[in-house]
Each structure stands twice: as structure tokens, then as C-alpha cells.
N, C-alpha and C positions, 0 to 999 in steps of 0.2 A: 610417396614416403609418409606424408602427413596422414593419409587415410590409414596406412598400416599402423602407424604409431597411435592414432586415435583408437583403432580397433583393439590394440593391445591394452590400452587403458580401460576400455569398456569391458574387456574380459576380466580385468582385476575387480572392477566394480560389481559385475555380475557374480563373480566367485564369492564376494563378500556379502551377497544378499541384497544389493541395490537393484532397482528396476528402472526402466526408462520412464521418464515423466511424460505425461500426455502432451505437454507444451512447455516452452521455456518459462511461461508466466507462473507455472505451478511447480517448478523444479526446486529441490532442496540443494542441489549442487549443479553448477554449470562450469564446464571445462571448455575453454577457448584455445584451440590449437592453431597457432598463428603461422603465417608464411611472410617472408619479407623479400622474396626474389625480385619482385617488381613494385614500383611505387603504388600501382593500383591495388595491390594486395594490402599494403599498409593502410591505404585510405579506407578500404572496406572494413578492416579490423577496427580502425578508429571510430567509424560510424557504429559498428556493432557494440563496441565498448560504451559509447555514449548512451545507447539504448539500454544496455544492461545496468548502467549507473542509475537511470531513472527507474528501472524495474526494481532494483535493490532498495531504493528509497521508498517506493510504494510498499514493498513487502515488509519493510521495517516501520511502516507508518510514519515516515518522515516527510512525506509529500503526497499530494493527491495525484490522481491519474491525469496526465496531460495529453495522452493520445489514446485512440481506440485500442491500440495494441496492449495497453496497460489496464484496460477495464477488467479483464479476466483476473489479473493479479489483485485488483482492488476487491473484487468479490471473494477471492481466495483468503484474504486477510481480514474479513469483516468481523470475525470473532476474536481477533487478536493478531499481533505481529507474527509472521512466519519467516525466520531467517533464511537467507540465501547465501551460500558459500560460492565464491567465484575463484576459479583457478585459471591463470593464463600461462600457457607454455608454448614451446615451439621457437622458430627462428627469430621472430620479432622480439620475443621475450629475451632470447639470448643476446640480441644486438643491443637492447635497451635495458638490460637487467639491473643496472645501477640506478637508472632514473625512473624506471617503470612505476614503482610504488609512489613516487612523488607526483607523477603525472596522473596516475589513476589510483587514488587512495582507497577507493572502494574495493579494489582487488585484494583478496585475502592471501593468495599464494602466487608467486611468480617463479616459474621453473624454466630454466634455460634448456637448451638441447641436451646437455650432458647430465641434467639432473632428473630426467624423466624416470630413471629407475628407482627413484625415491617415491614415486607416485603412491604405491601401496602403503608406505609409512605415513604419507600425508593423509590418506583416506582414513587410516586408523586413528590419526591425530584428530581428524574432524569428528569421527564417530565417538571418540572419548571426550569431545568438547574441550580439548585443550586449546589454549589461546595462541600458541605459537609453535613453529617448527622451523628449524634452521635447515635450509636446503644447501647441501654441500655440492658445489658445481665444478669441482676441479678434478673429477675422476674420469677415467676413460669411458667412452660410449659403451652402453650395454644394449645388446639385442634382446628383444622380448622372445620368449620361447614360442609363442604363437601369435600371429597378427591377423587372424581371420575374424571377420565380423560374424556374429551369431547366425547360424543357419545359412551362411553364404555358400554358394556352389562355385564361386569364382573369387579368388583372393590374391593378395600380394604376399610375397615372401622376401623380406629384406636379406640381402647376402653381403652387402658392403655398405659402408657409411663414410661420408666425408669426401673431400676432393683435394688432390695435389696439383691441379692444373693451373690455377690462378689465371683464368681468362680475365682480361683487363676490365671487363664490364660486369663481372659476376661477384656477388656478395657471398655465395655459398661457402667457399673455403674459410671465410671469417666467422661464420655462424655455425657451421657443421664440423669444422676442424679438418685434420689430416685424415687420409684414407685409412680405414681399418676393415679388414675382411673377416667375415664370420667363419668359424671353423666348419669344415665339411660335415663333421659328425653332427653338429647342431642343426645344420640345414636338413640333412637326411632325417633326423629325428622329428623335425617339424613336418616334413612331408608325410611321415608315418602317422602323425597326429591328424593331419588334414585328410588322409585316407580314411581314418576312423570316422571323420566328420562327413565323409562322402563328398568332398570337394572335387570338382570336375576339371577346373582350369586354374592355373597359377601364373603369376607374373613375377619373375625375379626382378628385384629392384635395387637400385643404388644410385648415388649421384653420378657415378661413372661406372656403371655396372660391369663392363667388360674389362676393367682394370683389376678385377678380383684376383687375389693371390693368397692362398693358404698353403705355406710350405712349398711343395713341388706342384701343387694343383693350381693351374691358371684357369681362366674362364672357360676355355674350350674343354679342358679336362673335366671341369665341374659339370658342364652341360652333358658330357658323355656319362659321367658318374650318375647324374640324375636320371638320364634316360634308361641306363642299365638298372638302376634301383627301382624305378617305377615298373619296369618290365618284370623284374624278379619278384616283386611284392604283389604283382597283379593289382596295382593301385587303381583307385577310382579316377585318378588324375590322368586325363587324356590329352590335354593341351598344355604346353609350357611356352610362355612368352618371356621377354625381358625388355627392360628399359631403365634409363636411357644409356645408349652406348656412345662411346667417343670414337670417331673415325681413326684416330691415331693408334688405338688399341684393338682395332678390328682385324684380327689375324686371319690368314688363310685357314688355319685349323678351326677357327670358329665357323667359318663358311662351310667347311667340310662336314662338321658335326650337324649343322642345321640341314644341309642337303641330305645327309645320311639318315637322320633319326626322324621318323614320322611324328613322334610326340611333340617335337619342337616346331612351332607354327612358322609358316613361310611368310612372316610379317616382321619387318625390321624397321625400327625407328632409328634413323641415322642423322642426327642434327648436323647440318652443314653450316648454319648461321649466316654464311655469305658466299657469293660466287666469285669474289675477287681475291687473288692471292695477297695483294697488298693490304687489304682490309683484314683478312684472316691473320696476317702477321701482326698487325696492330692489335688485334683481339687476343693474340698469344694462343692461337688454336693449334699450332704445331703441325699443320699439314698445309699443303698448297691446293689450289683449285685442281691442278693436274693429278695430284695424288688421290684426291677425293673421287674424281671421275674414273680413275683407274680402279679404285676399290669398288665402286658401283658396278663397273663392267664385270669384274670378277664375280660379284654376287649374282648378277643376272645370268652369267654363263653357267654357274653351278646350280642356281635355283631359279629356273625359268619362270615359275609361277609366283615369284616373290612379290609382295606388296611393300613398297618403300614409302615411308613417311619421313618428315623432317621438321626442323625448326629453322626459321629464317628471320634475321633481324635487319631492319633497314634504318638508315640514318645514323650509323655509328660515326663518331667524330672523324673528320677527314675524308669521309666517303664522297667520291666525285660522281658525276653523271656517267662517266665511263664504267665505274665500279657497279653502278646500278644496272647498266646494260649487260655487264658480265654475269650478274646474278640472274637476270631474266634469261640469258642465253644458257646458263647452266640448267635452269629449270626446264627449258625446252629440250635439252639433251636428255635429261633423266625422266621427266614427266612423273613426278611424285603422285601417289594416290591421294595424299592430303598433306597439309602442312600446318604447323603452328606458326603463325606470322604476326609479328609485332614490330613496333618501332622502338628504337633505343631510348631508354630513360636512365639518366645517371643515378647510380646508387652510391650514396655517401660512403667514403672509405675505400672505394675501388680506384685504381689508377685512371681509368677512362673518365671518371667524373671530374678530373682536374683539367681535361682537355677542352679546347674551344668547341662549343656545341653547335650543331646544325639547327637552324630555326625549326620549331615544332611543325609549322605548316608544311615545310619542305619534307620533313621526315614522314608526315602523314600522307603526303601526295605520292612519295616513293613507295610507301607501304601499300597504298591502294593499287598501284600498278602491279605489284607482286600478287596481291589478293585476286585481282581480275584474271591474271594469267593462270593462277593455280585453280581457280574455279573451272576454267576451260579444261585443264588437264585432269582434274578430278572426274568431270563428266565423261571425258574421253576414256580414261582408264576403267571406270566402273562400267561403261557401256560394253566394253570388251567381254565382260563376264555374263552378260545377258544370254540366256539359253543354256547355260551350264547347270549341272546338278552338283550341289556342294554340301559338305557337312556343316551343320549349324548347331550352335548351343542355344537353346531356348532360354531367354532371359526374363521376360515379363509379358504381361498383357499389353497390347498396343494402346497408347493413349488416344490415338485417332479413331480406332475401331475396336470396341470391346470383344468382337468376334474373332479378332486376329491376335496372334502373339508376335512378339518382336524377338529376333534372334541375332546372333553375330557369327560371321563366317571366320574361317581361319585367317583370312586377310584383314580382319578387324573391320568388316563392313556390316552395316545394319540391313536386315531383311525382315519384312513383315509378311505373314502368311496365315491362312486360316488353319487352326489346329486347336485341340483341347488344351486348356490351361494346365492340366495335370502333367503336361510334358515340360513345364518350366523346370530348368535345372538338368535337362537331359540333352543328349545329342540326337539329331534327326537329319535325314536327307531332304533337301529342298531344291526344287528346280527354279532357277531365277527366270522370271517371266518378263519383268519390265523394271525400269528405273524411274523414280520420281524424286527429284531433288538429289539428296545424298542417301536415299533409302531405296533398297530393292523391294519389289513385291514378288512373292514366290508362290509355288505350289508345293504343299506338303506331300512327299512321296511315301505313302504308307507301306 
């Protein structure tokens, strides 16, 4: 979501005649789009803002360079001060909007989640060198018309925003607000714009993407409408993905559309969070272990070649050793292709933060057991595809071998193979020859 929203802000800047700076040290404007879903995200942002504070002081000739990173900025201002405007937006800004300017006085504008649609007005204010702009942050969320990065062949398409679930560990409903779905007409209009840009792959996104509902159109109906629209318009878009979906909203109709429509990738990210029903209840996930396993079986029955990925959180307050074993057992039953795995960190303002916490060393030890098992499953699942010929979208030149390109399969796996770089952004057929780590090596089928 942050990538999509950053891209929409970049589009506004480009439309107004701004260009990308060669480096942060020489920029006239810096936009920091923040995340606050985990403590580690907050810490990274705090470190970045500390560096920007020093950079701004150098640019305004208020201090000398204290690190090598600032030497370029010193050279840049040798003939006189060059102002730097700093905008901070996103979820951390929303959560700290009242105290942010006090804590970071060098920041010129603080825009919460719901104030981003004023971005164009703020840029106009900066261009006209006005000293202030009041950001009104009490309006409904506004979707950008296009969220594609310039010249991208793969992009995100936001279809809903916010969350009504209130999982007890999660800060998202407090910084993103209640769910709001984007009108179908606006989504199809963006798809037409992306077709004109020759985009090849889209990912529908939302905090709880499959809770989408616009009038009589639910998520399954939307997927069908999109597939029909892409077919009727002979769109350049050949792959449609979505994330992240909530198991409680994953209906049989959604499974049927994915199985039926070739344009919708056979890759599903289905966050389980935990394998114990008692922990899931404490998390307020609104499904049991048994219901989740039943859903996975339905998906595998209807979509045999599906790639399933997930999120797993260990160390939630009250978690027992038995709960850990139930999670490991669920993983063995499903054998995910990959997983986002992390240990619980309390987020201030959420119900779970008030509970008695499991010591961090125990949380880390339990997480490591999950990681070790998942690495085994990832290798096992990926090895099953060796020898197959698959459709691949070519993404870039390989960093490990400049004679190779790196592509992605429908199941969201990486594959490196020798092919001309002019194929970047196109679909090709590749025979998977071997597996090295988490990357396939293949043979380009001309």
C-alpha cells in the first residue's frame, strides 16, 4: 500500500514538472512515507529522520558535515545555502500527528493517512514559497486515480482501504480507519490507463482486500468483472494478483473465479498468523485452526497448481508450548511455498499490548523453529517444479550474472536464465532446470 501511495505522489510531482534527484543529498524535496505496523519500522524511520535532520542543517549551512554521507551535500551548498523541504506522511505520521512537529521540528509538513489527497496543494504551496499550509485531516480516504510508478510493467492497484477486523495485536485499524471500497468504475478506469501504459501485471491491494464490497459487487464479482474487462479490451495486463486476503472472507466464489480465469494467478497469500485455535481467538482472527485447514483443502482441490504463502506470528501473549507445536503441525499439513515469519512485538494502543508478555528470548527461539521448518518446506515445494516449463515475466538483469535476466513465475517464484535484456517487461516461456537457494535457474525457450 505504501508503494502504491508513494507512486501516486510521484505522479503528481512529475505532472507538475519535478524530476527525480540524483541523490537525497542534492534533493529540493524529500518525502518520507512511513509505516508503523511493527516496532522495527518505527525504528528505521527514526534513524532516517535523524540523518535527514543533519542533511537539512548542512544544506542550510547551519552545521558542517559530520559523516561521509553528508559530504556531497556540503559540496552542493558551497556557493550558498540550498533549502530542503521535508514532508513526512503515512501511518507513523497519522499515529503521531499531534506530537510529530514537536519531536521533529525540521519537518516542514506532516500529513496523516487521510490527508494525502492534499499533496498536490502542498506542492503548489512549496512552489509558490508560501510559509504555511493547513492540512485538514478529517475527511474520508481518497483513492489516487493511478498508482503506477513511471515506466513500470508491474504495479499495484488499491481497491479498498482500512480494516474493520481489530485483531488484538494490530495497529492498522487505528491509523488507516474503517474499511472503504473503491467504486468499480474507478478501478476499471485505472485498468484502462494502465493498459495505455502497457502494464503487464497488476496486484489488487487492500488491508483486507477480499472484504471488498461496492454495492452488490463483492470481491469474487470484482475479480470476474476485471477478468471480463481485460479480455474485452484486449488489455496488455496478463496477470492479476491480490493481497492480503483474510481467511474469514475467502469464499467459495473467490476460489471458483481463480480456478476459472487464466488471467488470475494461481498464487494466494493467505495469512494464518497462528496454528492454535486458542491463540487465534485471543488474536480476534475470527476463524479456527480447523476452518482454516478446511479452506486450504478447498483451494487445493479446485486449484491443484496453487502456490500458498502466509504470515506467521510467534510469541503472542499467552502462547504455550502446545500452541507452538500446533503451529508447526499446521505448517507440516499445508507446506507453504514461503512465509512472512516474525515474533510478536506490542504496538501501543492495541489490546494485546496490555497483556503479560512472553520474554523476548523465548519469542525468538519459537520463531526460529518456525523459520527452520519453513525453509525445509520451501525447498521441498520449489523442487517439485524443477523440470517444468512455465510462463515467466522478465523483470530485470540478474545481479549475480549480467548475462542472465531475472523473472517471476505465476506462483511468485524467482527464476534466472540467459536471455537478451530487451525482453524485460515481457512474458516468455522458461524450462526450470535447477534450484539454487530460493531461485530457479532455467532455460529460455525461444
